[in-house]
Steps between C-alpha positions, in 0.01 A plus 500: 500500500762486772759647267261786413423567859867506587577741212223732620652500849836582365357791303338642803828489704696704260470891478277627224671694225377737230510196258226342720274799438227494234548735200121526457239553778295190553186721560509776235755349260691829481878506523644512855751793521862398541519722813226296664659173415828621657321645806283189550672189368260222427206729424221385282277807490550869421476745782136590427387142489698402802351786698143391402598142593634592828202719596227272374246404767193275452160658558 
């Protein structure tokens, strides 16, 4: 467990790269365009789903 926690901390210290981005959106399961992955390294959602996620407010 300690090794896993140390590895997670090391991953968070290094800059994200395009390789860290998901190829498929975790919400809609459509491909994430290469331009988005370059513009936002580490992304896991397409632009539309990220926008919905960012603007979601509970009732």
